N, C-alpha and C positions, 0 to 999 in steps of 0.2 A: 625652798632652796637657799634663800638668803639667810634664813634662820640657822640652817645647817653650817653656814660659814661664820656664824656669830654676829651677823648684821641684823639689827633690829630696825623695823620700819613700821610706821603707823598706817592704819587703814585709810585715813584721810589723805596721806601722801600717795598711796597707791591709786586712790580714786582721782586725785589731781593729775597724775601722770596719764591715766587712761583718758581723761577728758582732753588733755593736751594732744592726744593722738586721735581725737575725734571718735572715741569709743564711748558709748552711752549705755546705761543700764536699761534694758527693755525686757518685757515678758516674751518668752520664746513662743512663736506661733506653732500651732498644732497642725501638722500636715501628714498626709499618707506617705508611707514608705514607698519609694519609687525604685524598682529594679531597672536594669538596662533595657529590657524588652518593653517596659512601661514607657520609658523615655523615648524609645524609638517610635512607639505608637503615637505618642504626643506630638513628636516632630512631624510624622506623616499627616496627622490631623491638621496641624497648624499650616503645613505646606499646601495641603489639598484645598483648604478653605480660606487661606489668607487673602485671596483675591475676590472673595464674595462681597457684593455691595451691600449697602444699608438695607435695601429692600429685602434681601434674602434673610438677614438676621431679624428684621421686624416681623417676619412671617414664621419664625420658629416658636413652637410652643414648648417651653422648658418645663421639666417636671423632676420631682424627687420626693423622697420620704425623709422625715426627720423625727427625732424624739424630743419632746419638750417636757422638762421635769418640773414638778410642782415646787420643790425646794432645791432647785439646781444650783450648783456652784462650779466654779472653774479652778482647776489647779494652775498655779502660776510658777514660773521659774524665770529669774532675771538672767539675761545674758549681756555681755559687752560686745557691741557690734558697731560698725560704721553705717552711715546713711546709705540706703539702697541694698543692704545685706540682710534684711529681715527674713527673707525666704530661703537663705542658704541652709542646707541640711544641718550644719552645726549650730544654727540659731533657732531650730524648731524642735518640738517635742511631740511624740505620738499622742493621738487622741486617747483620752481615758474615759471609760464609761463609769457613770456614777449610779449608785443604788438609790432607791426611793420611788415615790409615786410619780408616774409619768404617763404620757399618752403618745401614740405614734400617729403621725399625720402624713397623708399624701397630698401634694398640691401641685399646681401648674400656673404658669404666668407667661405673658408675652409682653412685647413693648407697649401694647395697648392697655395693660393693666393686669390685675390678678384674675385667675380663673377659679376653678373649684378648689375647695379645701375639704378633704375627706378624712375622718377619723378611722383608723384601722383597729378593728377589734381582734384581740388575740394575735397569734402569729400569722403574718400574711403569707399565703401560699400562692402558687401560680394561678389557681382558679380564682382566688380573691382578687388578684391583680387584674384579671380579665374582667371581673365584675366592676371594678373601679373604672376601667377604661370604657366599658359599656355605659356606665352612668354619667361619666363626666367629660370624656374626651371631646366628643362632637358638640356638646352643649357649651363647653368652654371656647371651642373654635368659633362658634356662632356669636357668643357673647363678645369676644375680643375682635370680631370682624376680621379674621385672618384671610388672606387671599387664597385663591384656588390652589396655589402652589405651596401651601403651608407644609411645614415639616415638624415632625414630633421628635423631641429629644428625650432620651432616658438613658440611664447608665447601664452597665453590663452585669448587673445583678443576675444571678441564675434564674430567678423568678421572671425577670423581664425578658430573658433570652430563651425561655423554654419553648418547646414546640407548640404548645397550646396557645401561648401568647402570640408567637410568630404567625400562626394560622389565622388568629382573629385579626391581626393587623393587616395581613395580606387580603383576607376576605373583605375587609372594610376599606381597602385601598389607602392605607395610611403609610405615608413615606416616612421612614425613620432615619434620623441623622446618625451617620456613623460616629461611634464614640469610643475613645481610648479608655482603657481601664485605669483605675486609681487616679481619676482626674476630676474630682469634685470641684477643684479650684477653677476649672474651665467652665463651670456651670454658674451663671449669674444668679440662679435661684438661691445659692448658698448665702449670698449677701442679703437676699430677701428673708431667708430664715433667721438670720442674725437680727435683722430689723424687727421681725415679728416677736422674737424672744425678748428683745429689749423692751418693746412696747407692752407686752403681756406681763413681764416681770415687774415693770413699774407700777402695775395695777395690783400687784400682790394677791393673786388668787389663793384661796384657803383650802380648796378641795378640787378633785379632778373634774367634777361636773362644771364648776366655775371656770377652771382652767380651759376646758374645751370651749365653753361659751365665749370667753374672752379672746381665744385664738381666732374663732370665726369672726368675731366683731372687729378685731384689730386688722385681720386679713382684708376684710371688706373696706376698711378705711384707707388702706395704702393707695396713694394717688397714682394715677396713670403716668404723670410726669416722672415720678420716682422710678417706676418700672421702665419707662422709656430711656432714662439715663443709664440704667444698668445694661441695656442692650446696645445703646449707641456707642459706636467706636469699638465694637467687639473685635473687628479685624485688627485693630491696634493691639488688643490684648494678645492675639495670636502671635504678633510680632514680638511681644514681650516674652512669650514662651520660648521662642528661639533664642532671645538674648540671655535668658536664664539657663540656657543649655538644657532645656526641657525639665529642669527641676521645678519644684512647687513655685507658683506665681502668687501675686498679690491679690488676685481677684476675689 
């Protein structure tokens, strides 16, 4: 616009003015697109569970799937933003899937440490998910010494909410935590996945077999104290969700 008026200005001057207004260049965070009904569900979740004490969250078994790439890389885009505005929609970009060799993993954890980590072969269907639960759910609960009132967390993927999965959970008396859609940022396991990928990436695996082996190795090395910190203060995180007007949060 300035150039159209005949005014010339250098990039360094523009940067200096931006800095003077507390705007700094940062990579945009990748967050799911949230529609109004997603935001309403997130608000309901935060409101319904905001008064839960530490004991409740320590007895939640968090779970999720993730893809780990052999030669993964991340797209970056810099944005100018103020402190505390990293998760505003205008400062985030949608997740981009990359091609290349990769493995899919299902894992779970609680405040007491990491549970099972399972490699998913091929496309996971609802029957495969039931098999994973049969193999790993109760063994992880016993390993992590969760209380009798433990609760299982999973997202609203269609495989997770299918009738066959619901029947297995009901038959095995598994209490499932109500979960809002498009809310991966509310699941502390996302931070755990990022830590795992960082550790595995630093060891530079050269093939998928080695990648899988290193994932299992590094998963087992993650300390209980690290897991405990991810869960501690979760109720405060729900307060943050309200403060962010149910947009993506920092978790």
